[in-house]
C-alpha positions as CSV (number, residue, x, y, z in Angstrom):
1,M,0.0,0.0,0.0
2,E,1.2,3.5,-0.8
3,P,2.2,5.5,2.3
4,F,-0.4,7.6,4.0
5,L,0.7,11.2,4.2
6,L,-0.9,14.2,5.9
7,A,1.5,17.1,5.9
8,R,0.0,20.0,7.8
9,P,2.1,23.2,8.0
10,D,3.2,22.5,11.6
11,A,3.3,18.6,11.7
12,V,3.6,15.6,9.4
13,L,2.3,12.0,9.7
14,V,3.6,9.4,7.3
15,A,2.3,5.8,7.8
16,T,3.2,2.6,5.9
17,G,2.0,-1.0,5.9
18,V,-1.2,-2.5,7.0
19,R,-2.1,-4.4,10.2
20,A,-5.9,-4.2,10.0
21,T,-8.3,-2.5,7.6
22,Y,-11.7,-0.9,8.2
23,S,-14.0,-0.2,5.3
24,D,-16.7,0.6,7.9
25,A,-15.9,3.7,10.0
26,G,-18.0,2.3,12.8
27,Q,-15.6,-0.7,13.1
28,A,-12.7,1.8,13.3
29,V,-14.4,3.6,16.2
30,A,-15.0,0.2,17.9
31,A,-11.4,-0.7,17.6
32,L,-10.3,2.6,19.2
33,R,-12.7,2.1,22.1
34,A,-11.5,-1.5,22.5
35,W,-7.9,-0.3,22.7
36,R,-8.9,2.4,25.2
37,D,-10.6,-0.2,27.3
38,G,-7.8,-2.7,27.1
39,A,-9.7,-5.3,25.2
40,S,-7.8,-8.1,23.4
41,G,-8.1,-8.9,19.8
42,A,-9.2,-5.3,18.9
43,D,-7.8,-5.6,15.4
44,D,-9.9,-8.7,14.7
45,S,-13.1,-6.8,13.8
46,A,-15.6,-8.0,11.3
47,T,-14.1,-5.8,8.6
48,A,-10.4,-6.4,9.4
49,Q,-9.2,-7.9,6.2
50,T,-5.4,-7.8,6.7
51,R,-3.1,-8.6,9.6
52,A,0.6,-8.4,8.7
53,A,3.6,-9.3,10.8
54,E,5.4,-6.4,12.5
55,S,8.0,-5.1,10.1
56,T,11.4,-3.9,10.9
57,P,11.3,-0.1,11.1
58,R,13.2,1.9,8.6
59,S,15.6,4.7,9.8
60,G,13.6,7.4,11.6
61,E,10.6,5.1,12.0
62,S,9.3,3.1,15.0
63,P,6.6,0.5,15.3
64,A,3.3,2.4,15.1
65,P,1.4,3.0,18.2
66,R,-2.2,1.9,17.9
67,L,-3.3,4.4,15.3
68,I,-5.9,4.6,12.6
69,V,-5.3,6.6,9.4
70,G,-7.1,7.1,6.1
71,A,-10.1,8.8,4.5
72,L,-13.9,9.0,4.8
73,P,-16.0,9.2,1.6
74,F,-18.3,12.2,0.8
75,D,-21.4,10.0,1.3
76,P,-21.2,8.5,4.8
77,R,-23.0,5.4,3.7
78,E,-20.2,4.3,1.3
79,P,-17.1,2.3,2.3
80,A,-14.3,4.2,4.1
81,A,-10.6,3.7,3.5
82,L,-9.3,3.4,7.1
83,W,-6.5,1.1,8.4
84,R,-4.1,0.5,11.2
85,P,-0.5,1.0,9.8
86,E,2.5,-1.1,10.7
87,T,4.8,1.9,11.1
88,A,4.3,5.6,11.5
89,M,6.5,8.7,11.7
90,H,4.9,11.8,13.3
91,T,7.2,14.8,13.3
92,A,6.9,18.5,14.0
93,G,7.5,21.1,11.4
94,P,6.9,21.0,7.6
95,W,7.3,18.1,5.3
96,R,10.0,18.2,2.6
97,P,10.3,15.5,0.0
98,A,13.8,14.1,-0.6
99,A,13.7,15.0,-4.2
100,L,11.3,16.9,-6.5
101,P,11.7,15.8,-10.1
102,E,9.6,17.4,-12.8
103,L,6.2,16.0,-13.5
104,P,5.1,14.6,-16.9
105,G,2.9,16.7,-19.1
106,V,-0.8,16.6,-18.2
107,R,-3.9,17.8,-20.2
108,V,-7.6,18.1,-19.5
109,I,-9.5,15.5,-21.6
110,R,-13.1,15.9,-20.3
111,E,-15.2,18.1,-18.2
112,M,-18.2,16.7,-16.2
113,P,-20.5,18.5,-16.6
114,S,-19.4,21.1,-19.2
115,A,-19.3,24.8,-18.1
116,A,-22.6,25.5,-19.8
117,E,-24.3,22.5,-18.2
118,H,-22.9,23.6,-14.8
119,I,-24.4,27.1,-15.2
120,A,-27.7,25.5,-16.2
121,R,-27.7,23.3,-13.1
122,V,-26.8,26.2,-10.8
123,T,-29.6,28.3,-12.4
124,K,-32.1,25.5,-11.6
125,L,-30.8,25.2,-8.0
126,V,-31.1,29.0,-7.5
127,E,-34.8,28.8,-8.6
128,Q,-35.4,25.9,-6.2
129,L,-33.7,27.6,-3.3
130,G,-35.7,30.8,-3.8
131,D,-39.0,28.9,-3.5
132,P,-40.3,29.3,0.1
133,A,-42.0,25.9,-0.2
134,N,-38.7,24.2,-0.8
135,E,-36.9,23.0,2.4
136,L,-33.4,23.4,0.7
137,R,-31.4,26.4,1.8
138,K,-28.0,25.6,0.4
139,V,-26.6,23.0,-1.9
140,V,-22.9,22.5,-2.8
141,A,-22.7,22.0,-6.6
142,A,-19.5,20.4,-7.9
143,R,-18.1,19.6,-11.3
144,S,-15.1,17.5,-12.3
145,M,-12.3,17.5,-14.9
146,V,-10.6,14.3,-16.1
147,L,-6.9,14.7,-16.7
148,E,-4.5,12.5,-18.6
149,A,-0.7,12.4,-18.0
150,Q,1.8,11.5,-20.7
151,E,3.6,9.2,-18.2
152,P,2.7,7.6,-14.9
153,L,2.6,10.1,-12.0
154,D,4.3,9.5,-8.7
155,P,1.8,10.5,-5.9
156,E,4.5,11.6,-3.5
157,V,6.2,13.7,-6.2
158,L,2.9,15.4,-7.0
159,A,2.4,15.9,-3.3
160,G,5.8,17.6,-3.1
161,H,4.9,20.0,-5.9
162,L,1.6,20.8,-4.2
163,L,3.4,21.5,-1.0
164,T,6.0,23.7,-2.7
165,R,3.2,25.8,-4.3
166,H,0.9,25.8,-1.2
167,P,3.1,25.7,1.9
168,S,0.2,26.8,4.2
169,A,-2.1,24.0,3.0
170,S,-2.5,20.5,4.4
171,V,-1.2,18.1,1.7
172,Y,-2.6,14.6,1.7
173,V,-2.0,11.2,0.0
174,V,-4.3,8.3,0.8
175,D,-4.5,4.8,-0.7
176,L,-8.1,3.8,-1.5
177,T,-7.7,0.1,-1.7
178,V,-9.5,-0.5,1.6
179,A,-12.6,1.1,0.0
180,G,-12.6,-1.5,-2.8
181,R,-10.6,0.6,-5.2
182,P,-7.3,-1.2,-5.5
183,G,-4.3,1.0,-6.5
184,E,-6.3,4.3,-6.6
185,I,-5.0,7.3,-4.7
186,L,-6.6,10.3,-3.2
187,L,-4.4,13.4,-3.0
188,G,-4.6,17.1,-2.8
189,A,-3.7,20.3,-0.9
190,T,-6.6,21.5,1.3
191,P,-6.9,24.8,3.2
192,E,-9.7,23.5,5.5
193,V,-9.3,21.7,8.9
194,L,-12.4,19.6,9.6
195,V,-11.5,19.0,13.3
196,A,-8.5,18.4,15.5
197,R,-8.6,17.0,19.0
198,H,-5.7,17.1,21.5
199,G,-6.6,16.0,25.0
200,D,-9.9,17.5,25.8
201,R,-9.4,20.5,23.4
202,V,-11.2,20.6,20.1
203,S,-10.4,23.0,17.2
204,L,-11.7,23.5,13.7
205,H,-11.5,26.1,11.0
206,P,-14.5,25.9,8.6
207,L,-14.5,27.8,5.3
208,A,-17.6,28.9,3.3
209,G,-18.0,31.9,1.1
210,T,-15.4,32.4,-1.6
211,L,-14.3,34.8,-4.3
212,P,-11.4,34.4,-6.7
213,R,-8.1,36.3,-6.1
214,R,-7.1,39.1,-8.5
215,A,-3.7,39.7,-10.0
216,D,-3.7,43.4,-9.4
217,P,-3.1,44.2,-5.7
218,D,-5.6,46.9,-5.4
219,A,-8.3,44.9,-7.2
220,D,-7.4,41.9,-4.9
221,A,-7.8,44.0,-1.8
222,A,-11.2,45.3,-3.1
223,Q,-12.2,41.6,-3.7
224,A,-11.4,40.7,-0.1
225,R,-13.4,43.6,1.2
226,E,-16.3,42.7,-1.1
227,L,-16.3,39.1,0.3
228,L,-16.2,40.2,3.9
229,S,-19.2,42.5,3.4
230,S,-21.2,40.2,1.0
231,V,-24.6,39.3,2.4
232,K,-24.8,36.3,0.1
233,N,-21.4,34.9,1.2
234,N,-22.0,35.7,4.9
235,D,-25.4,33.9,4.8
236,E,-23.7,30.9,3.1
237,H,-21.1,30.9,5.8
238,A,-23.7,31.2,8.6
239,F,-25.4,28.0,7.5
240,V,-22.2,26.1,8.1
241,I,-21.4,27.7,11.5
242,E,-24.9,27.2,12.9
243,W,-24.9,23.5,11.9
244,I,-21.5,23.0,13.5
245,R,-22.7,24.7,16.6
246,Q,-25.7,22.3,16.8
247,Q,-23.4,19.3,16.3
248,L,-20.8,20.3,18.8
249,E,-22.8,21.8,21.7
250,P,-24.0,18.4,23.0
251,V,-20.4,17.1,23.2
252,C,-18.6,20.3,24.3
253,A,-18.7,21.8,27.8
254,E,-17.3,25.0,26.3
255,L,-17.6,26.2,22.8
256,H,-16.1,29.4,21.5
257,I,-17.4,30.7,18.1
258,P,-16.6,34.3,17.0
259,D,-19.6,36.5,16.1
260,A,-18.3,37.2,12.6
261,P,-16.0,35.4,10.1
262,E,-12.5,36.5,9.1
263,L,-10.7,36.4,5.8
264,L,-8.4,33.5,4.8
265,S,-6.5,33.5,1.5
266,T,-5.0,30.9,-0.7
267,E,-3.0,31.5,-3.9
268,Q,-6.3,31.2,-5.9
269,V,-9.2,32.4,-3.7
270,W,-10.4,34.4,-0.7
271,H,-12.5,32.5,1.9
272,L,-14.6,33.4,4.8
273,A,-13.3,31.5,7.8
274,T,-14.3,31.0,11.4
275,P,-11.8,29.6,14.0
276,I,-13.7,27.5,16.5
277,H,-12.4,26.1,19.8
278,G,-14.1,23.9,22.4
279,V,-13.6,21.7,25.4
280,L,-15.0,18.2,25.4
281,R,-17.6,17.1,28.0
282,D,-16.3,13.5,27.8
283,P,-12.6,13.1,27.2
284,S,-13.2,9.7,25.7
285,T,-14.7,11.3,22.6
286,T,-12.1,10.7,19.9
287,A,-11.0,12.7,17.0
288,L,-12.6,10.1,14.7
289,D,-15.9,10.4,16.7
290,L,-15.8,14.1,16.0
291,A,-15.0,13.7,12.3
292,L,-17.9,11.4,11.9
293,L,-20.2,13.8,13.8
294,L,-19.2,16.8,11.6
295,H,-18.7,15.2,8.2
296,P,-19.9,16.3,5.7
297,T,-20.5,19.8,6.9
298,P,-22.7,22.2,4.9
299,A,-19.5,23.6,3.4
300,V,-19.3,20.6,1.1
301,N,-22.9,19.3,1.4
302,G,-25.5,21.9,2.1
303,T,-28.5,22.4,4.4
304,P,-30.7,20.8,5.6
305,F,-28.3,17.8,5.7
306,G,-30.5,15.0,4.3
307,A,-32.2,17.1,1.6
308,A,-28.9,18.6,0.4
309,L,-27.2,15.2,0.3
310,D,-30.1,13.7,-1.7
311,A,-30.0,16.7,-4.2
312,I,-26.3,16.2,-4.8
313,L,-26.5,12.4,-5.3
314,A,-29.4,12.8,-7.7
315,D,-27.7,15.4,-9.9
316,E,-23.9,14.7,-9.9
317,P,-21.6,11.9,-11.0
318,H,-20.4,9.8,-8.1
319,R,-18.3,12.1,-5.8
320,G,-16.2,9.3,-4.3
321,F,-13.8,10.9,-1.8
322,Y,-14.0,14.4,-3.1
323,G,-15.5,16.4,-0.2
324,G,-14.7,13.6,2.2
325,A,-12.2,13.8,5.1
326,V,-8.6,12.7,5.5
327,G,-6.8,12.2,8.8
328,W,-5.7,10.0,11.7
329,C,-6.7,9.1,15.2
330,A,-4.5,7.6,17.9
331,E,-5.5,5.2,20.7
332,D,-5.6,8.1,23.2
333,G,-8.3,9.8,21.1
334,D,-6.0,12.5,19.7
335,G,-6.1,13.2,16.0
336,E,-6.5,15.6,13.1
337,W,-8.9,15.5,10.1
338,V,-9.0,17.8,7.1
339,V,-11.6,18.2,4.3
340,A,-10.6,16.4,1.1
341,I,-10.9,19.3,-1.3
342,R,-8.5,20.9,-3.9
343,G,-7.4,17.6,-5.1
344,A,-8.1,14.6,-7.2
345,E,-8.4,10.8,-7.4
346,L,-5.5,9.2,-9.2
347,A,-6.4,6.0,-11.1
348,A,-4.4,2.7,-10.7
349,D,-2.8,3.4,-14.1
350,R,-1.2,6.5,-12.5
351,R,-2.0,8.4,-15.7
352,T,-5.7,9.4,-15.2
353,L,-6.9,11.8,-12.6
354,R,-10.4,13.1,-11.8
355,A,-10.2,16.5,-10.1
356,S,-13.4,18.1,-8.6
357,A,-14.3,21.5,-7.3
358,G,-17.6,22.9,-6.0
359,G,-19.3,25.9,-4.5
360,G,-22.1,26.6,-2.1
361,I,-25.3,27.6,-3.9
362,V,-27.9,29.7,-2.1
363,A,-30.9,31.7,-3.3
364,A,-28.7,34.8,-4.0
365,S,-26.1,32.9,-6.0
366,D,-25.0,34.1,-9.5
367,P,-24.5,31.0,-11.8
368,R,-21.6,32.5,-13.7
369,A,-19.9,33.7,-10.6
370,E,-20.3,30.1,-9.2
371,L,-18.7,28.7,-12.3
372,A,-15.7,31.1,-11.9
373,E,-15.3,30.0,-8.3
374,T,-15.0,26.4,-9.2
375,T,-12.5,27.3,-12.0
376,A,-10.3,29.2,-9.4
377,K,-10.4,26.2,-7.1
378,F,-9.3,23.8,-9.8
379,R,-6.1,25.9,-10.2
380,T,-4.7,24.6,-6.8
381,L,-4.1,21.2,-8.4
382,L,-3.8,22.1,-12.1
383,G,-1.2,24.8,-11.3
384,A,1.0,22.2,-9.6
385,L,0.7,20.0,-12.7
386,D,1.4,23.0,-15.0
387,C,-1.9,22.2,-16.7
388,H,-4.0,24.8,-18.3
389,V,-7.5,25.4,-16.8
390,P,-10.0,25.6,-19.7
391,E,-11.6,28.9,-20.2
392,D,-15.2,29.2,-19.0
């Protein structure tokens, strides 16, 4: 199995090998609880498919503590890609690949749907969202681009290029074999932390409300001010924050949520962001418990939860792990999970990628502006591949 990599700006986790696999996130939670309670045979769950002998650690590695790593799919009802690794290396500071060779040429071969079809879909959603009789208030509409490389891509080399271009992002690489997709890889560079748990402290940094960056500094500053004052984008952001509040209040004795969002920038876009901090009521609540409680947030799904999820599944190609979550959880409950956006799924042939990008649609959305937002988000990955983003 390819190494699991989650390289956040302040810490890096690399995990290799497989001791037990969990395609059901519930089984992974059960294993964590069994480890906490000292139960024997915790790896022998109903979905544990592999149990390897302990390997000899490589230089800089040690036998992994009881740890679960991997990814959750966008649709919580689908198989997860979670496993207990044989070895893991968790270090402070940024990750730097040993070498960074050039990537092969890559081109876009298909858009799903086309730009015109995406505009038509968003136009229809705006009409539905403006109907007082419709329970939907926000739906995240996504589109995909299929890319083809001239030669096979090395996932870790591509991750290195993403990190070089986006040093403040969380870069991730996850093997999807456990989810029934042998050899396929999920990778990307996300700006969004779903949730982190250290001791009884919980933190997250949801993003919702976006405008593309501008090349001219004055125009870019004006774009940031426009986003911060935009009623449409603030309403979109508020849906996310209120849902997170409802999810976390039952499990947090303290919850600190600022009254208004702040600006967060990437190379391509401005976001509205809200840093949230809490203290758990029950310290046995793990990072994976919290990730499952929060995922998928209205930032990648919509609101109300069930109606938005149904609308997405009815209108879009299979999202797979786009909009899912990537992370880890240790036996003491600590862990970190990020939102799987600004990336792609790399096929087993290592030459075909499907990149996805979406935007939150509300009643005040402008369909052409929403198309431009997805185009800007595609540039995170396509820029690292030196691949041209098709004009809208």
